[in-house]
C-alpha distance (Angstrom), angle and dihedral (degrees) to the residues before:
residue distance angle dihedral
M1 . . .
L2 3.80 . .
F3 3.77 124.0 .
S4 3.79 100.0 -156.3
G5 3.75 91.0 127.0
L6 3.81 90.4 61.7
F7 3.77 99.8 40.5
G8 3.75 105.1 22.1
R9 3.79 129.6 -99.0
G10 3.78 112.0 -33.2
K11 3.75 124.5 -128.4
T12 3.75 125.8 -129.4
F13 3.88 148.0 157.3
A14 3.78 133.2 -105.3
R15 3.84 122.1 -80.3
G16 3.82 119.8 -10.2
I17 3.84 131.0 133.1
H18 3.81 141.1 -95.5
P19 3.84 106.8 -136.0
D20 3.84 118.1 -178.8
S21 3.75 105.8 -82.9
H22 3.83 101.6 -140.8
K23 3.85 88.8 -170.6
D24 3.82 93.7 153.4
T25 3.86 90.7 144.7
A26 3.76 94.7 59.3
G27 3.80 91.5 98.5
L28 3.81 95.1 47.1
A29 3.85 115.8 98.0
I30 3.79 121.0 -129.2
R31 3.78 112.1 -88.2
R32 3.87 128.6 -169.7
L33 3.79 117.1 -111.8
P34 3.77 113.9 -136.2
F35 3.84 116.6 -105.3
A36 3.79 112.1 -95.7
P37 3.85 116.6 -127.4
E38 3.79 89.7 -119.3
M39 3.77 129.0 32.9
I40 3.81 125.1 -159.4
V41 3.80 109.9 -160.3
P42 3.83 116.4 -173.9
L43 3.81 114.8 -147.1
S44 3.81 88.9 -142.0
Q45 3.85 110.8 59.8
H46 3.82 96.8 139.4
I47 3.75 145.4 49.1
G48 3.83 107.9 -82.7
K49 3.80 135.0 37.7
P50 3.74 119.0 -14.5
A51 3.82 120.6 -111.7
I52 3.80 119.3 -99.8
A53 3.85 115.5 -118.1
L54 3.81 116.8 -106.7
V55 3.75 96.7 -177.9
K56 3.81 140.1 64.7
P57 3.75 134.1 -151.1
G58 3.81 112.0 -78.7
Q59 3.82 93.4 27.8
E60 3.81 118.4 128.8
V61 3.73 116.8 -131.3
V62 3.84 132.8 -172.1
R63 3.82 125.7 -139.3
G64 3.80 110.6 -82.0
E65 3.82 95.7 18.9
P66 3.81 115.9 136.6
I67 3.83 109.9 -106.5
G68 3.81 96.6 170.2
R69 3.79 129.2 32.5
A70 3.82 125.6 -143.7
D71 3.77 114.1 -98.9
G72 3.85 98.6 -141.2
F73 3.79 132.6 -42.4
F74 3.84 95.7 -51.5
S75 3.72 92.9 57.5
L76 3.82 140.7 75.6
P77 3.76 135.6 -137.7
V78 3.77 119.9 -123.2
H79 3.83 124.6 -139.0
A80 3.85 134.1 -155.3
P81 3.86 109.2 -95.3
V82 3.80 90.8 -160.6
T83 3.78 142.5 22.6
G84 3.81 107.1 -105.7
V85 3.84 148.4 94.1
V86 3.76 125.4 -57.6
R87 3.83 107.2 -120.9
A88 3.74 99.0 179.2
V89 3.78 145.9 -8.3
E90 3.81 102.2 -150.5
P91 3.84 144.6 123.9
R92 3.72 115.4 -72.5
M93 3.81 132.2 173.9
T94 3.78 121.1 -94.6
A95 3.83 129.2 -160.4
S96 3.85 89.7 -92.8
G97 3.81 89.0 60.6
A98 3.86 91.4 -112.2
M99 3.83 121.4 131.0
V100 3.78 107.0 -123.1
T101 3.81 129.3 -175.9
S102 3.87 104.6 -101.9
V103 3.76 138.6 -176.6
V104 3.79 110.3 -128.3
I105 3.85 111.0 -157.2
H106 3.80 127.4 -170.9
T107 3.84 105.7 -142.6
H108 3.82 116.9 -126.4
P109 3.80 103.2 -118.7
S110 3.76 92.3 -155.8
S111 3.86 97.5 50.2
D112 3.80 119.9 104.2
Q113 3.85 86.3 -142.7
Q114 3.77 96.6 -128.8
V115 3.79 115.5 162.4
L116 3.81 102.8 -100.0
Y117 3.78 100.0 174.5
R118 3.81 121.7 69.7
T119 3.78 143.1 132.3
P120 3.85 109.1 -156.5
H121 3.84 120.0 -140.0
D122 3.74 130.4 -150.6
V123 3.87 89.7 -138.0
A124 3.78 92.9 -175.0
A125 3.87 88.9 63.2
L126 3.86 95.9 47.5
S127 3.77 120.2 104.3
G128 3.88 119.9 -134.4
Q129 3.83 89.7 -98.0
A130 3.88 92.3 49.1
L131 3.78 88.3 49.9
I132 3.78 90.6 54.4
Q133 3.77 89.6 51.2
A134 3.78 91.4 47.8
I135 3.76 92.4 52.5
Q136 3.83 90.7 50.9
D137 3.81 90.8 47.6
A138 3.80 89.6 54.2
G139 3.83 88.5 56.1
I140 3.87 93.6 -127.8
A141 3.75 115.8 171.3
G142 3.82 126.7 -178.1
M143 3.86 106.6 -81.3
G144 3.81 97.8 -161.0
G145 3.88 89.0 87.5
A146 3.85 105.0 -88.1
T147 3.88 93.8 85.2
F148 3.82 91.6 -151.0
P149 3.82 106.8 167.7
A150 3.82 105.0 -96.6
H151 3.82 95.0 -138.7
V152 3.75 92.7 52.8
K153 3.80 92.8 51.8
L154 3.81 90.6 48.2
A155 3.87 92.2 51.6
P156 3.83 104.2 83.2
P157 3.86 116.3 -149.6
E158 3.74 117.0 -95.3
G159 3.86 109.9 -79.3
A160 3.83 95.3 19.6
V161 3.74 116.9 126.2
I162 3.83 115.4 -153.7
D163 3.80 114.8 -155.7
T164 3.77 99.1 169.4
F165 3.84 134.9 33.8
I166 3.79 115.7 -159.0
A167 3.86 125.4 -154.9
N168 3.76 108.9 -154.5
G169 3.80 110.0 -138.2
A170 3.81 96.5 151.1
E171 3.85 97.8 107.6
C172 3.79 91.2 -178.6
E173 3.85 97.9 167.5
P174 3.76 112.0 108.7
Y175 3.85 116.6 -110.0
L176 3.80 95.7 18.3
T177 3.81 118.9 114.2
C178 3.82 104.9 151.2
D179 3.81 92.1 105.0
H180 3.80 90.6 48.3
R181 3.77 92.6 52.7
T182 3.81 92.6 45.3
M183 3.83 91.3 53.0
L184 3.85 90.6 46.8
E185 3.80 98.2 44.0
Q186 3.84 100.5 31.9
P187 3.80 106.8 29.1
G188 3.81 91.9 141.4
D189 3.83 91.9 57.2
V190 3.82 89.8 48.0
I191 3.80 93.4 52.2
A192 3.80 91.8 41.4
G193 3.82 87.4 55.2
V194 3.82 91.7 49.1
R195 3.77 90.8 54.1
L196 3.84 92.0 50.7
A197 3.81 92.3 45.1
M198 3.82 90.3 52.5
R199 3.82 91.5 51.1
A200 3.85 91.7 46.5
C201 3.89 94.0 52.9
G202 3.77 97.0 31.2
A203 3.81 97.4 -117.8
P204 3.78 114.3 159.2
R205 3.81 94.4 -155.1
G206 3.75 138.5 31.1
I207 3.79 135.2 -154.4
V208 3.82 126.4 -163.5
G209 3.80 107.7 -156.9
V210 3.80 114.9 -158.6
E211 3.75 128.1 175.1
D212 3.74 110.5 -110.0
N213 3.83 93.2 -120.8
K214 3.88 86.9 77.5
P215 3.90 102.3 64.8
D216 3.85 90.5 152.3
A217 3.85 91.3 57.3
I218 3.79 91.3 46.9
R219 3.76 90.2 52.9
A220 3.85 93.5 45.9
L221 3.76 92.4 50.8
R222 3.76 95.2 47.0
A223 3.84 88.8 51.1
A224 3.77 89.6 55.1
L225 3.84 93.4 57.8
R226 3.76 122.0 103.0
P227 3.87 122.7 -137.9
E228 3.84 89.8 -111.1
D229 3.77 95.9 50.8
A230 3.81 114.8 113.9
I231 3.77 87.0 -151.9
T232 3.77 130.2 112.8
V233 3.83 131.6 -171.5
E234 3.79 110.6 -139.9
P235 3.83 128.2 -173.7
V236 3.83 117.6 -130.4
V237 3.82 124.4 -162.1
T238 3.85 112.3 -89.1
K239 3.79 102.6 -111.4
Y240 3.72 136.1 125.5
P241 3.10 127.8 -79.3
Q242 3.83 90.2 18.1
G243 3.80 89.7 127.0
A244 3.82 96.4 61.1
E245 3.76 109.5 112.0
G246 3.81 94.9 -119.8
T247 3.77 97.0 45.4
L248 3.79 92.8 47.2
I249 3.79 92.6 50.1
Y250 3.76 90.3 48.4
A251 3.80 91.5 48.5
L252 3.85 93.9 50.7
L253 3.74 102.8 32.0
G254 3.85 106.3 18.1
R255 3.79 91.6 -126.0
E256 3.81 128.5 128.9
I257 3.80 123.8 -144.7
P258 3.92 108.3 -126.9
T259 3.74 114.1 -118.3
G260 3.74 112.7 -87.3
Q261 3.83 94.0 14.7
R262 3.85 135.7 101.8
A263 3.76 125.2 -115.1
S264 3.83 87.9 -102.6
A265 3.77 87.5 75.2
I266 3.85 89.1 71.5
G267 3.78 96.6 40.7
A268 3.86 98.1 -97.0
L269 3.77 136.9 108.3
G270 3.75 127.4 -178.9
S271 3.77 145.6 -174.7
N272 3.78 139.6 -174.4
V273 3.80 115.9 -92.1
M274 3.77 95.6 -122.7
T275 3.83 89.1 52.6
L276 3.80 87.9 52.9
A277 3.83 91.7 47.5
Y278 3.80 90.5 57.3
I279 3.81 91.8 45.9
G280 3.83 89.1 52.0
R281 3.83 92.9 47.7
L282 3.81 104.5 35.4
L283 3.77 102.2 43.1
P284 3.82 98.9 64.1
L285 3.80 89.4 44.8
G286 3.81 93.4 46.3
E287 3.80 91.4 -133.1
G288 3.78 131.4 146.6
F289 3.75 126.6 -116.4
I290 3.85 104.4 -97.8
E291 3.82 106.0 146.9
R292 3.79 142.3 24.4
V293 3.78 142.3 -172.8
V294 3.83 113.8 -94.5
T295 3.79 126.6 -173.2
V296 3.86 109.2 -135.4
T297 3.75 110.2 -168.8
G298 3.76 148.8 124.7
P299 3.85 137.5 108.6
G300 3.82 89.7 -68.4
V301 3.86 96.4 59.8
A302 3.74 120.9 90.8
R303 3.88 94.9 -169.1
P304 3.77 106.7 30.3
G305 3.74 120.6 179.6
N306 3.77 147.8 111.7
Y307 3.77 110.6 -66.6
L308 3.83 133.0 -170.9
V309 3.80 99.3 -129.6
P310 3.80 126.6 -170.8
L311 3.82 111.3 -125.0
G312 3.75 109.6 -106.2
T313 3.81 95.3 36.3
P314 3.85 107.8 145.9
L315 3.86 111.4 -112.3
R316 3.76 89.2 -133.6
F317 3.81 90.7 60.0
L318 3.82 92.5 48.5
L319 3.75 92.3 51.1
E320 3.79 93.2 48.3
Y321 3.84 91.6 50.0
T322 3.87 92.9 49.1
G323 3.84 93.0 46.0
A324 3.83 100.7 -113.8
H325 3.80 105.2 -177.5
G326 3.72 143.1 175.9
N327 3.81 131.2 76.1
E328 3.87 95.6 -120.8
R329 3.78 110.1 55.9
E330 3.82 144.2 127.8
I331 3.82 122.5 -138.1
V332 3.78 118.6 -151.0
L333 3.76 122.8 -171.3
G334 3.82 106.4 -143.1
G335 3.78 124.7 -1.9
P336 3.83 126.3 -24.1
M337 3.81 95.9 -109.7
M338 3.79 100.0 56.8
G339 3.77 105.6 3.3
P340 3.81 118.8 108.3
A341 3.79 123.0 -120.6
I342 3.85 111.6 -127.7
A343 3.73 129.8 -137.4
S344 3.81 98.6 -154.7
L345 3.74 137.5 42.4
D346 3.76 90.6 -152.1
V347 3.82 94.4 92.7
S348 3.82 131.3 93.4
I349 3.79 139.9 -123.9
T350 3.79 109.6 -95.4
K351 3.80 138.5 -176.0
G352 3.83 92.3 -81.7
T353 3.82 98.8 48.3
S354 3.82 104.1 114.6
G355 3.81 95.3 163.9
V356 3.72 148.7 -1.2
L357 3.74 112.7 -140.8
V358 3.83 118.5 -166.8
L359 3.80 114.3 -164.4
G360 3.75 122.8 -166.4
A361 3.78 130.3 -139.0
A362 3.85 94.0 -85.9
E363 3.82 92.9 55.6
I364 3.73 92.9 44.3
A365 3.78 92.0 53.4
T366 3.82 91.1 50.2
R367 3.88 93.0 49.3
S368 3.74 95.3 45.5
A369 3.79 100.2 51.8
R370 3.74 113.1 137.0
S371 3.86 118.5 -90.4
H372 3.75 124.8 -123.7
P373 3.85 135.0 -157.0
C374 3.83 117.7 -71.5
I375 3.81 111.4 -90.9
K376 3.89 94.5 -161.6
C377 3.75 92.4 -119.3
G378 3.78 93.5 146.4
E379 3.83 95.3 -138.3
C380 3.82 91.6 128.8
V381 3.80 90.4 53.7
Q382 3.76 92.0 50.9
V383 3.86 93.1 56.0
C384 3.81 104.5 36.0
P385 3.79 105.9 117.4
K386 3.82 91.3 -151.3
G387 3.85 94.3 50.4
L388 3.83 93.7 -116.7
N389 3.77 128.4 147.5
P390 3.83 104.3 -115.5
S391 3.78 92.8 175.7
M392 3.81 92.2 61.1
L393 3.85 91.0 40.9
G394 3.76 89.0 53.1
M395 3.78 93.5 52.0
L396 3.82 90.8 48.4
A397 3.79 90.3 48.8
A398 3.77 90.7 53.5
Q399 3.81 86.9 54.2
R400 3.80 90.7 44.7
D401 3.81 89.8 -125.3
Y402 3.80 92.6 149.5
D403 3.83 95.6 158.2
T404 3.79 91.0 59.7
M405 3.75 89.9 47.4
V406 3.71 90.7 60.4
G407 3.79 101.8 30.4
H408 3.78 98.7 47.3
Y409 3.73 108.5 14.7
H410 3.81 102.5 37.3
L411 3.81 101.0 -122.7
D412 3.81 87.6 168.3
E413 3.87 89.4 70.7
C414 3.81 92.2 59.0
F415 3.78 113.0 102.4
D416 3.86 99.2 -173.3
C417 3.76 97.6 -107.8
G418 3.79 92.1 149.9
C419 3.78 97.9 -137.4
C420 3.81 90.8 130.7
S421 3.77 94.1 53.6
Y422 3.82 91.4 46.0
V423 3.86 94.1 59.1
C424 3.80 99.6 34.0
P425 3.82 106.7 120.6
S426 3.84 89.4 -161.5
N427 3.81 89.7 55.5
I428 3.79 92.4 -126.9
P429 3.82 110.8 170.7
L430 3.74 93.6 -128.3
A431 3.74 98.4 159.2
Q432 3.76 92.4 50.6
Q433 3.83 90.4 50.4
F434 3.77 90.1 52.2
R435 3.85 92.6 49.8
I436 3.79 89.2 52.6
A437 3.82 91.6 47.8
K438 3.80 91.7 50.3
G439 3.79 90.9 46.3
V440 3.88 89.9 53.8
L441 3.82 90.8 49.9
R442 3.83 92.8 48.8
K443 3.82 91.4 52.9
R444 3.79 91.0 45.2
A445 3.83 89.6 51.8
T446 3.81 94.6 51.3
A447 3.81 96.2 39.2
T448 3.78 116.2 120.2
P449 3.81 110.8 -114.1
P450 3.86 113.3 -113.9
């Protein structure tokens, strides 16, 4: 259902799809997850260089204390999610399957787990550059899934002029509602974060784009605005992938990001609304980023909802608490369109974990049906938001002709939204093929010449 009659005609982009939303947790308020007895905190939870460990086994830490320092500008510090004792600093598996140096902390069972480490800021007195530094010190990464360091994204390249900052409240992935609940329950933090982000990047105006299936969030955000704010809250049509950076900018501003360039090239910058809520809340307090809201849902979950989860919480602990059940299941971190399925429960919740989706045997059987040859129906071409030809790209991928995929069919413009795979009647895993192709090309580009 669209709400254009209530909020005015929504804006959108060409093509895309309308998958079933499954947003059953949208009406469930955020609840705090209990603290696990042991936390596993990777020192790399973001795009860029990992943090460098500041602690050693046997050391006591308090909640909010830095346990890893940033290794340069394109890096983020890591903070203790609990008060406890460091048991180990050692490689542990992450959701990607990689072994990453992690700080293992035994949680003090007698602690009330209040944040005991903070350095408050007078944010009104901070310059744009000082705000960028404060955001890095807080360890904030993009929470929409990409985990790009927030301070890097808000620092426009030299010579770029940013005229509009965009807060992304679309949350177009099925099942996920953590952004919705954040906008609804913490609208003041979101708007405060938008104000700070606008100052940091020098944007004179801001727009919060929200899909029009969230009228309560739109109302809450508009109520949090001040008369002097150069910020508007605008509905966009509910359609996938409306929340992708390029599609949302096009929907709101009518501008396209040139291939291979960032949004700053067309005078825009953007960030996810939950990222902004944490900027708005943590910077004045001078606290580190140690927890986030995660949607836990799916047919295999007995107690679905939106949970405030300490970073480093073992996934196994989270699933046990929320009553995940069934012997045959698939666990997806994030949404079903772009989120990766994981092969092990021995990983932890990190800065980029927006959701934990537990699918039962019936859903797994439907998703894993055998693929068939392409029938040239053109459905994938009709829905691709970038106007590509996924059918041809798929055939080239099968032949491993990766150079033609890039040189003639613009594989580099694909952002893995999965629309093509979703509509393919032959069930060809097109998006997966494209990810493999891009991975091969990245390795080839970075390989040392013989």
